[in-house]
N, C-alpha and C positions, 0 to 999 in steps of 0.2 A: 588574553581574549578568545574565548570560544567563536563557533562559526554561527552563533544563533543571533540573528538581527530582530531585535523589539521596534516596533513601531509606535510609539508613544502618539496618542490624538487627545490633546486638550487647550482649549483656548485661554487656558489661563496658564500663563507663560512661566510664573515663580511654580506652579506645579509640576508642569514639564521639566524644569531643572531640576527640582527633587526627585522625580523619580527617574531622569537622565542618571543625576549622580550616583544614586543608589545601584543601578542596573549596571552601570559601566564599572563600579567598584567589585560587583559581583561577575564580573567578566562577559557582560554581554555589550554588543554592538548596539547603539542606539538610534534609531530617526525619529523626527516628530513632525506631526503636522498641526495645524490650528483649528482647523475646521474638517467637516465632515467631507467637504468635496475634497479638498487636498488629500484626506485621508485614502480616498478611492484611488486617486492617481498615484500616491506613493504605494499603495497595495499593487498594484498594477505593474508599477515600475521596478520597487524595490524586491519585492518577492520575501516580505519578512516572514520569520519563523512565528510570531505572535504580535497580536493587538492588544495593546491597552488602550481604551475607549471611552471616553465621557459622551453624558447624553447632549446634555442642553448646549451646542455649539452652532454658530451662524451657518447660513448657507444650507447645512443638511445635519439633521441630528444623527446623534449615534444609535438611535433605533434603525434609523433608514440605513444606514451603512451595516449594520448587521444583518438588515434584510439582503442587501445586496451580495453582501460575501457568500451567505447561504445559498443564493439564486444561483451562483455561477459554480458549476462542477468542479473547475481545476482549484478553486478556492475553499470549498465546501468544506473542508477539516481543517482549515485555518483557526487556531486555537485564538479565542477572544474574551479578554477580561473586560468587562464594563465597570469602571471606578466614577461615581455619580454622587453628586450630593442628593439627588432623588433617591430617599429611601423607604418610601412607601410601600408596602406589601405590594401592592398591585404593579408597581414599577419594577420592582423584582422580579416578580413571576412575569410579567413582560419581557423584560431583558432575558430571561433564560428561556422562555417558548419560542421567543424569535431564534434561538441558538446560540447566545452567548453561555460559555462554558463556566463561567462565575461571576459574580457579582458583588463588589466591593463598595461599601457606602463611605462617603466623606465625613469626616476626617478618617485616616487609615494610619496604619502602619507601614512606613517603606520597607520594614524588614520583612512584614506578614507579606506584603505585595510582592516581593521578590521570589518568596520560598514559594507563594502561588505560580509565579512564572516557571519555576524550575519544576514544579510538580506537574504540570500542565506540557511542557516540553519533554519531560522523561515520558509521560504517559503515550505522547504521540510518536516518541521513539520505538517504544516497545510496541505500539499497535502495528508502526511500520515493519519492524522485526516481524512480528506475527505474520504481515499481510505475503512478506516475502517466503517465508517458510508455508504458507497455502498456494502460493504462486508456483512454488518448486514441484508441486504435486500435480499441476497441470501441463501437459505437454500439447503444443501445436506445431504440427508439422504438414505444410500444405493444407490439404483438405482433411486430414487427420486429426482428431482431437481425443486426449487421453487424461480422464480425472482420475487420479489414483484415490481420492477421498470418497469419491463416490462408483470406485472400479466400473467405470462405463468408457466405453469407444464408441466414437462416431465416424463417420465417412461422408463427407460431403452433407452433414447433416442428418446422416442416417444412421440408427444405432446398429452396432455389430455387437453380436453375442459371442464373448470369449470365455474359456474358462480361466480359472485365477492363475494358472500357471502360463497359459498364453498371453494372457494380460501382463502379467510379471516380465517376459520374454521381451513383449513388444515395447514396452514402457522402459525398459534397461536400455534396448539396444536405440530407440528414439531418443533417449534422454542425452544420448553422444552421438548426432548423426556423424558418419564416416568414419568412426573407431570400429576396428574389427575384434570382436568379442571371439575369446576359444570357447571349446563347448564346455569347458571345465568353468571358466569365468560364469557363462550364463547358467549352470546348474548351481553353483554357489551361491549366486545373486536373485535366482528365481525359483526356489524350491515353493510349490505348492502342496496343498494338502490334498488337492483331489486327483492329483498323478503323480506317480512313481518316477521322477526325474533320473534319467541316465543318459549318456552320451546319444545313445540311439534313439531316445527318447525326444531329445531336442531336437533333432531332424523332423522326426513326425510332428511334433508342436509346431516347425517352422515350415513344414508342409501345410499342416493345417491352416495357420494364420495366412499365407499366400492364397490359398483358396478362399478365406471367409473374406480377404481384403480385395479378392480379384485382382482387375488388371494394376490397381494401386500396389498390392502386396506383391506382384510378378516384379512390378518396376524398381518396386523400393527395398525389399529385402533380398539383399544379394549374399552368395554364397562365395566366400574367400577357400577355394578347394585346399584341403589338407590342413587348415587352422579352425575357421567357422564363420561366423555370419557378422554382416552388417547391415544398418539402414542409411540409405544415399543421403548425401546432403541435399541434393537438389530433385525434385522427382516431378 
């Protein structure tokens, strides 16, 4: 069994049992709810990976459940598949417009439904990996923020103009606070087209960085005599 938990929400017990049987056979952990209110409670408590949701249910409709999910920031990206006997074009459009990721009309194929579940979870995982890759391009260190996607440096919300080489040097050191980088390591990992990088030029770049960053730079970028430089863990 994988680590993905599926919440099946339907007031027809036999349909819940059929979907549970198929999904468990495909390796998913399955939990269920019989109405919209119970679904909201289960979502908050169980933190499912994906929700399969009927529309016509007591206490709270599936449409209202979708609205609640999409209104909460921490659940906004929770994949939702609506499975309903309401098959009119207007109902399908409404469900998708409210934020459902897919809409399946009853009767339906259990195997096709399971394939849709797998596809949505795979897409969610791929998006998560992409987000992590983007996040690694942004460094925050106390009042300092470096964005490698935009090549911007801000200090206490003030924009600091850096050359490409200065930015790469600072980004490299700030990515591993406390680590001592030799001048050769800094040369190899921060070559810029706007400045010929040598061991002497590294010293010049560091002096320039400290000047541009003011007191923050003086307190943060430390010289390790005979070796190179580091950015302090605590500033």
